[in-house]
C-alpha positions as CSV (number, residue, x, y, z in Angstrom):
1,X,14.4,-4.3,-10.5
2,X,14.4,-7.4,-8.3
3,X,12.1,-10.4,-8.7
4,X,10.9,-11.9,-5.4
5,X,9.4,-15.4,-5.4
6,X,6.1,-15.5,-3.5
7,X,4.7,-19.0,-3.8
8,X,3.9,-19.3,-7.6
9,X,4.2,-15.6,-8.3
10,X,7.3,-13.5,-9.2
11,X,6.9,-10.0,-7.6
12,X,8.6,-7.1,-9.3
13,X,10.3,-4.8,-6.7
14,X,11.7,-1.6,-8.2
15,X,14.6,0.2,-6.7
16,X,13.7,3.8,-7.6
17,X,16.4,5.2,-5.4
18,X,19.2,3.3,-3.6
19,X,21.1,4.1,-0.5
20,X,21.2,3.6,3.3
21,X,18.4,4.2,5.7
22,X,14.8,3.0,6.1
23,X,13.1,2.6,2.7
24,X,9.9,4.3,1.6
25,X,7.8,1.6,-0.1
26,X,5.3,2.8,-2.7
27,X,2.1,0.8,-3.3
28,X,0.3,1.7,-6.5
29,X,-3.5,2.0,-7.2
30,X,-5.7,-0.6,-8.9
31,X,-4.8,-1.2,-12.5
32,X,-1.6,0.8,-12.2
33,X,2.1,-0.1,-11.6
34,X,5.2,1.4,-10.1
35,X,6.4,4.5,-11.9
36,X,9.5,4.3,-14.1
37,X,11.2,7.0,-12.0
38,X,11.2,8.2,-8.4
39,X,8.2,10.6,-8.1
40,X,9.3,14.2,-7.3
41,X,7.3,14.3,-4.1
42,X,9.6,11.6,-2.6
43,X,12.7,13.7,-3.0
44,X,12.9,14.8,0.6
45,X,12.7,11.2,1.9
46,X,16.0,10.4,3.8
47,X,16.5,6.8,2.5
48,X,15.9,4.5,-0.4
49,X,12.6,4.6,-2.4
50,X,11.1,1.3,-3.5
51,X,8.0,0.4,-5.5
52,X,6.1,-2.9,-5.6
53,X,4.1,-4.1,-8.6
54,X,1.2,-6.1,-7.0
55,X,0.4,-9.6,-8.4
56,X,-1.3,-9.1,-11.7
57,X,0.1,-5.6,-12.2
58,X,3.2,-4.1,-13.9
59,X,6.0,-6.6,-14.3
60,X,4.8,-9.1,-11.6
61,X,3.2,-12.4,-12.5
62,X,-0.3,-12.4,-13.9
63,X,-1.8,-15.7,-12.5
64,X,-4.5,-17.5,-14.5
65,X,-8.1,-17.5,-13.3
66,X,-8.1,-14.6,-10.9
67,X,-8.6,-15.2,-7.2
68,X,-7.6,-11.7,-6.1
69,X,-8.3,-10.1,-2.7
70,X,-6.7,-7.3,-0.7
71,X,-5.4,-9.9,1.7
72,X,-3.6,-11.6,-1.2
73,X,-1.9,-8.3,-2.0
74,X,-1.1,-7.8,1.7
75,X,0.9,-11.1,1.3
76,X,2.8,-9.5,-1.6
77,X,3.9,-6.6,0.7
78,X,4.7,-9.1,3.5
79,X,7.1,-10.8,1.1
80,X,8.8,-7.4,0.4
81,X,9.2,-6.7,4.1
82,X,10.8,-10.1,4.6
83,X,13.3,-9.1,1.9
84,X,14.1,-5.5,2.9
85,X,13.1,-5.1,6.6
86,X,11.3,-2.2,8.2
87,X,9.7,0.3,5.8
88,X,7.5,3.3,5.8
89,X,4.7,2.5,3.3
90,X,2.8,4.9,1.1
91,X,-0.2,3.6,-0.8
92,X,-2.5,5.1,-3.4
93,X,-6.1,3.9,-3.9
94,X,-6.1,0.1,-3.5
95,X,-2.5,0.4,-2.3
96,X,-3.7,2.6,0.6
97,X,-6.1,-0.1,1.8
98,X,-3.3,-2.7,1.5
99,X,-1.0,-0.3,3.4
100,X,-3.5,-0.2,6.2
101,X,-3.8,-3.9,6.4
102,X,-0.1,-4.6,6.4
103,X,0.5,-1.8,9.1
104,X,-1.8,-3.8,11.4
105,X,-0.6,-7.2,10.4
106,X,3.2,-6.3,10.6
107,X,3.3,-3.4,13.1
108,X,7.0,-3.8,14.0
109,X,8.0,-3.7,10.3
110,X,5.7,-1.0,9.0
111,X,7.1,2.2,10.5
112,X,4.2,4.5,9.4
113,X,1.6,4.0,6.7
114,X,0.4,6.8,4.5
115,X,-3.0,6.4,2.8
116,X,-3.5,8.5,-0.4
117,X,-6.1,8.9,-3.1
118,X,-6.2,6.6,-6.2
119,X,-8.3,4.1,-8.1
120,X,-9.7,1.2,-6.2
121,X,-10.0,3.1,-2.9
122,X,-13.6,2.3,-2.2
123,X,-13.7,-1.4,-3.1
124,X,-17.2,-3.0,-2.8
125,X,-18.8,-0.4,-0.6
126,X,-21.5,2.0,-1.8
127,X,-20.2,5.1,-3.6
128,X,-18.0,6.0,-6.5
129,X,-15.4,3.4,-7.4
130,X,-12.8,2.8,-10.1
131,X,-14.1,2.2,-13.6
132,X,-14.4,-1.5,-14.4
133,X,-13.7,-2.7,-17.9
134,X,-13.2,-6.4,-18.7
135,X,-12.0,-6.1,-22.2
136,X,-11.6,-9.7,-23.3
137,X,-10.5,-13.0,-21.8
138,X,-8.0,-13.0,-24.7
139,X,-6.1,-10.4,-22.6
140,X,-5.6,-12.8,-19.8
141,X,-1.9,-13.0,-18.9
142,X,-1.3,-9.3,-19.7
143,X,-0.9,-6.8,-16.9
144,X,-3.0,-5.2,-15.5
145,X,-5.0,-8.4,-15.2
146,X,-8.7,-7.8,-16.0
147,X,-9.6,-10.2,-13.3
148,X,-7.7,-8.1,-10.8
149,X,-9.7,-5.1,-11.8
150,X,-12.9,-7.0,-11.5
151,X,-12.4,-8.7,-8.2
152,X,-10.5,-6.0,-6.3
153,X,-12.9,-3.3,-7.3
154,X,-15.6,-5.4,-5.6
155,X,-13.5,-6.2,-2.5
156,X,-15.6,-5.6,0.7
157,X,-14.2,-3.0,3.1
158,X,-16.2,-3.0,6.4
159,X,-15.3,-0.1,8.6
160,X,-15.0,-2.2,11.7
161,X,-12.6,-4.5,9.9
162,X,-10.4,-1.6,8.9
163,X,-10.4,-0.1,12.4
164,X,-9.2,-3.5,13.8
165,X,-6.0,-3.0,11.8
166,X,-5.6,0.5,13.1
167,X,-5.9,-0.7,16.7
168,X,-3.3,-3.4,16.1
169,X,-0.9,-0.9,14.6
170,X,-1.4,1.5,17.5
171,X,-1.0,-1.1,20.2
172,X,1.8,-3.1,18.7
173,X,3.9,-0.7,16.7
174,X,5.1,1.5,19.5
175,X,4.3,4.6,17.3
176,X,1.9,7.2,18.6
177,X,0.4,7.8,15.2
178,X,1.3,4.9,12.9
179,X,-1.3,5.7,10.3
180,X,-1.7,9.0,8.3
181,X,-4.7,9.6,6.0
182,X,-4.1,12.0,3.1
183,X,-7.0,11.1,0.8
184,X,-9.7,13.6,0.0
185,X,-12.2,11.0,-1.1
186,X,-13.1,8.9,1.9
187,X,-15.4,5.9,1.5
188,X,-16.9,4.5,4.7
189,X,-13.9,2.4,5.8
190,X,-11.5,5.3,5.3
191,X,-13.8,7.9,7.0
192,X,-13.8,5.6,10.0
193,X,-10.0,5.3,10.0
194,X,-9.6,9.0,9.7
195,X,-12.0,9.6,12.6
196,X,-9.8,7.5,15.0
197,X,-8.0,9.8,17.4
198,X,-4.7,8.0,16.9
199,X,-4.7,8.7,13.1
200,X,-3.1,11.7,11.5
201,X,-5.2,13.7,9.0
202,X,-2.6,15.6,7.0
203,X,-1.4,16.2,3.5
204,X,0.9,13.7,1.8
205,X,3.8,16.1,2.0
206,X,3.1,16.6,5.8
207,X,2.9,12.9,6.4
208,X,6.2,12.3,4.6
209,X,7.8,15.0,6.7
210,X,6.5,13.4,9.9
211,X,7.9,10.0,9.2
212,X,11.1,11.3,7.6
213,X,11.7,13.5,10.7
214,X,11.2,10.4,12.9
215,X,13.7,8.4,10.8
216,X,16.3,11.2,11.2
217,X,15.7,11.8,14.9
218,X,15.3,8.1,15.9
219,X,11.8,8.8,17.4
220,X,10.5,5.8,15.6
221,X,13.0,3.2,16.6
222,X,13.7,0.2,14.4
223,X,12.5,-3.0,16.1
């Protein structure tokens, strides 16, 4: 595990598999953390596998007083990209939304973003969302931070805002299909993303195969 300084936060970046090649960066769901071991569904990836604990989760810093947003977590990922360079990003739940944002914000560094099911997927829009339990302020300082679960489960996700990040990724990444949607549950923002003609609608295994094949063939060139 590496600790990366990001302003006043220490971010835990886990090396689940080391080696040469473009990394696959895993972004966990709301209230979760990076798994202790490389997930079996990543075994076919032709490069390192990394996992980031978002601020307030896992072994990353739990800041006092909350102040969480998806854009703050996007900054966490940006710090990782500054450390390791171009990655393919796979996010579950909240991590899927953050993966979309960083794909549009850093299109030359995110070489494919895979959006999968998980808690915190819907944010503040109408519809089913992750369960919310604020147990006690006495738990403050312990991950997962109750304030993260509160604030990020209410994070607004306008469809037109999400689509603007798709457009940036498509125009600026040089990748024909830089986003792949694998989630079965699709709140409004994700349904809009999945309806975009430039977005792949495939299983997670198929998405990993697409971006892995591009790594091996050089179709998705490194910037």
